[in-house]
N, C-alpha and C positions, 0 to 999 in steps of 0.2 A: 271417344274412340269406339267404333262399333266392335261388338264381341266377335272374336275369331272362333270358328268351329273347333271344339275340343276333341281332337282326334284321340287323345289319350283315354277319354272316357269310353272309347270303342273297344278297349282291351278288357279282358275279364277282371272282375273285382269282387270283393266279398258280397255274397248274396246273389250273384249272377252265374249262370251256367254256361253261357256263350258270350262271345265277343261280337263286335261290329265289323264293318268292312275293313278297317285298318288292321285289326287283329287277324281276320281271315286272309288278307293279302300276305301278312307276315308268315302266317302258318303255311299257306300254300307255297310261298317261296322257300321256306325251310324244307318242306316235304319234297319239293321239286329238286332242291339242291342235294338232298340226301339220295334221291333216286339217281340223279345225274352222277354223283360221286360213286355210287355203287356200280352203275353201268361202266363208268370210266375205269374203275379198278378191275372189273371182270375183263373188260376189253384189253387193258394193259397186260394182264396176266396171260391172256390168250395170244396176244401179239408180242409178248416179252418186250414191251416198251417201258423202259426204266423211267423215262421222264414223266410219262402219263401216270405210271404207278406212284411215283413220288408225289406228284401233284394231288392224286386222290388221297394219299395218306396224310398229306399236310392239310387238305381241305376238310377232312372229317372232324378233327378237333375244333375247327372254326365253326362248323355246323352245331356242335354241342355247345360252344360258347354263345352263339347266337340264340339257340333255344333257351339257354339259361337267362340271357339278357331279356328276351321277350317275355319269358315266364315271370320274371321278377320285376318287370317294368312298373306295373301299377303299385305293387307292394312297396317299392322303394321311393318312387318319384311322383306319385299321384298328388296333384295339388290339394292340400288340406288334409290328406290322410296318409300320404307316403311316409315311410319311416325316416328317410333322409330329410325330406321336406319339413317334417315336424321337428326334428332335431335342429335343423337350420333356423326355423322360426322361433325356437326357444331361445335363440341368441339375441332377441330384441333387447336393446339396452334397457335395464330397469331404472337407471338414473334419469331423473327428470331433466329434459333439455328444454329450456325456455328461450323463446325468440321474441323479445319485446318489439313494439312499434311505438311511434310517437303518440298514437292514439291509445295505446295500452302499454304503459311503461313496465308493468309487471310481467307482461308476456304470457303466452299460453304454452302449456307443456306439450311437446311433440309426442304423440302416441302412435300406436299401430292400429288405430281405428280410422278407416277411410270411408268417405261417402259412397252410397250405393252407385254403382256404375263406374267407379274409379278402380284404383288398385285394390286387390283382394285384401280384406281386413284381416288383421292378426299376423301379418307377415313382415319380414324385414324390409321387403320391397315397399310396403305401406309406410313403415317408419321412415325410410329414406325419402319417399315421395312427400310425406308431410313435412319433413325437415326442409326440403328444397322449396316447397310452397311457402313455408314460414319465412325463409330467407327472402323469397320474392316479395312477400308482403312487407317485410322490413325495409327492403330497398325502395319499394313503391311509396311507403310512408315518408321516407326522406325526400324522394323526388317530389311528392306533393307538397312537402314543407318548403322545398326550394322554389317550386312554382309560385308560392306565396311570397317568399322572402326576396327573390330576385326582382320582381316588379316593384316591391316596396323600396328596396335599396336604390333601384334605378330612379324612382320618383323622388326619393330624398336627395339623391345626388344632383337632381335638376331643380331642387327647391331653391328659389332665389328671393332675396329681400330687396324691394325697390326703394331706394333712398332719394327719389326724384332726380337728382343729378346723376347718380350712378346706381348700380345694383350689384349685389355679390351673392355667390352661392356658397354658404358656409360648409356644406357637406358634399361638395363636388368630388372630393377624393374617394367617395364611396363607389364611383364608377369602376375603379380598379377591382374592388371586391366583386362587382357584378360580372366582370369578365372571368375572374377566377371561378366563381360559383357556377357560371354557365358551363365551363369546361368540366368541372366536377360532376355536374348534373348529367352531361352527356355520357360520362364514364359510367355513372350509376345505371342509366338506362341500358347501356350496352351489357353491363353485368346482369341486369334483370332479364334481358333476352337470353343470355347464356344459361342462367339457372332454369329458365322455363324449357329450354331445349333439353337440358339434362333430365328434367322431370318427364318430358315427353319420351325420352329414351327409357326411363324406368317403367313407364306405362306400356311401352312397346314390348319390353322384356316380359312384363307380367302377362300380357295377352298372348304372346306367341312362343315363349321359350319352352314351356312344358306341354302346351296344348297343340303345338304345330311342329316345331323343329325337332323335338325329342322323338315323337312317334314316327315321323317321316324318316328320321335318321335311323331308327331301329329297323324299319322296313327295308331301307336301302342297304343296311349292313348285312342283311340276310342273304344278299346276292353277291357272289364273288366279284362281279364286274363293277359294282358300285359300293364295295365295302369301305373304301377310303372316304368317299363322300359321306356315307352314312356315319362313320366314326367321327368325322369332322363336325357334322351337324349335332351329334350327341354331345361332343365336347363343348361346342358353342352354346348349346342349351344349358348344360349344367354349369359351365363357367359363368355365363352371363346372369343366370338366375341366382347363383349362390355368392360368387366372389364380389362382383361389382357393387350390389346394394349393401352388402355387409361392410365393405371398406368405407362406403359413404356414411353409413350409420356410425361407425367408429369415429369418423371425422367429426360428426355432430357432437359427440361426447367430448372429444379431445380438444377441439379448437374453439368451440362456441363460447366457452367461458372467457377466453381472452378477448373476444369481440364485445362482450357485454360491458366491460369497463369503458371502452371507447364510445359505445353507443349511449351509455347513461349520461355522458356529458352533453349530448345533444338536447336532452330534455329540458334543462333549465334555459339553454339558449333559445329553444323554441318558445318557452313561456315569456322570456324577456322580449323577444322580437314581436310576439303576438300583441303586446301592448301598443306597438307602433302601427298596427294595422289601421289605415285611415278609414276603412269602412265601419269601424266601431264608432267613429265620431261622425263621419259624413254619411248618414243613413238615407238621405234623399238628395235629389238634384239641387234643391234650394239651399241645402246646408253649405255647399261649396262657395256661395256668395254671402253667407251669414258671417259677419265679423266675430260674433260670439263663438261660433263653432271653430273658426280659424284660430282664434285666441286659445280655445280649449285644446286644440291639437298641438299648437306650439308649446303650450304648457306641458303636455305629455312628452313631447320631444325633450324639453328642458329637464323634466324630472327623470326621464329614462336615459338622459344623455350619457352619463358616465357608465352606467351598467350596460346600456345598449351598445355603446362603442366597444366596451370590453368584450361583450358577447360577439359582436361582428368581427373583432380582431381575432378571437379564438376560433371562429367558425371554419376558416380554411384549413387550419392545422388539424382540427378535430376530424373534419371530413377526409383529409388526406390519410390520416391514421386509420380511420374506419375503412376506407376503400382498400388500403393495403391489406388489412386483415380479411376483408370480405373476398378479395382476389384469391387469397390462400384457400378459402373454403370453396369458392365457385370455380376457380381455374386450376390452381396448382394441384390440390389434393384430388380432384376428379381425374386429372391427367394421370397422376400416380395410380389411382384406382384402375383406370383403363389399361395402364401398362401391366399392373399385377394381374388383371383379368386376362389380358392377352397371353401372358406367360402361363397362367393356369390352363387356358384353352389349349395352348401348344403342348403342355405336358399331358393333359387328359386325352388329347387326340392320339398320342402314342399308345396310351393304355387301351383305347378303343380301336386300335388297328389302323389309324390314319396318320397323316403327317401334315401339319399346318406350318407353312413357312412364313415367319414373321421377321425375316432378315436377322438383324443383330439383336432384336428385342429379347429373345430368349437365350441368347448366347451367354 
């Protein structure tokens, strides 16, 4: 994702004596509004217009509030150095969250260190993004495992022994498992798409919440005609940057441990079924017509028969349990996080002088 222009950096900060265009526009709007309110008050007194006088009296405190907000903008919400942002980033979970894959059963700890060009390192957003990426890698490792297992089971289900007079397929019942596993694999791919969409949302929030929405909202709030829009943008920026990734990070700590026990049972199944991989025996085209290789592979099937069948029998139940738990992490809890974020934005909008109508969400 290309970097978005950081309008917040155009406001004064420690070590600088002036601001950029965004700050100059906000300052010009504040001064203009102050002059406008002063003229309106004088005109109202001269014309004894009570409505205009009351408007001028009500508008003057709003100018002072806007001036305080603009003046404290960088101190409180600057990415990396703002007081509120630093306090927020200090909430990064200290407990190690490990997301194993079939290639790495021990898993890697999810941290708040992100690659260059991605989400800003050291933030809760970075922790949440790494958590979602790890979930995606875990899902893709299982999908890769199923891409190997399904063709193998399909081949074994069609394996037949020719007895001259007749032939029979001793493992034809495996075709049922092939159909079930195909359905489960489609579900996993769909969940993988969802988790990557959520990660893209986290990246979008990181790029635009404080650098674009917040400063534009501050400028718009300085003018009485766009005060509500500005307040709504400020609430959207603060709520999306703080509430949504924080709830996702708490989900990582709270729910992931329940998923590990289900995922761990896939590892021995993977090892058992790997012994039946025909390409470990038939490594060249000539091997398929070699009686010795055919006998060797049949011996492998015989030796792994009991354990392999038990593993295959357990596989659908294990995957169903795993998918149920992963749906909680990828679908249910993020929806709850979005609802909480929506309620937070609605309440913050009231504080910043706006009103966000979310129907019955915040009722």
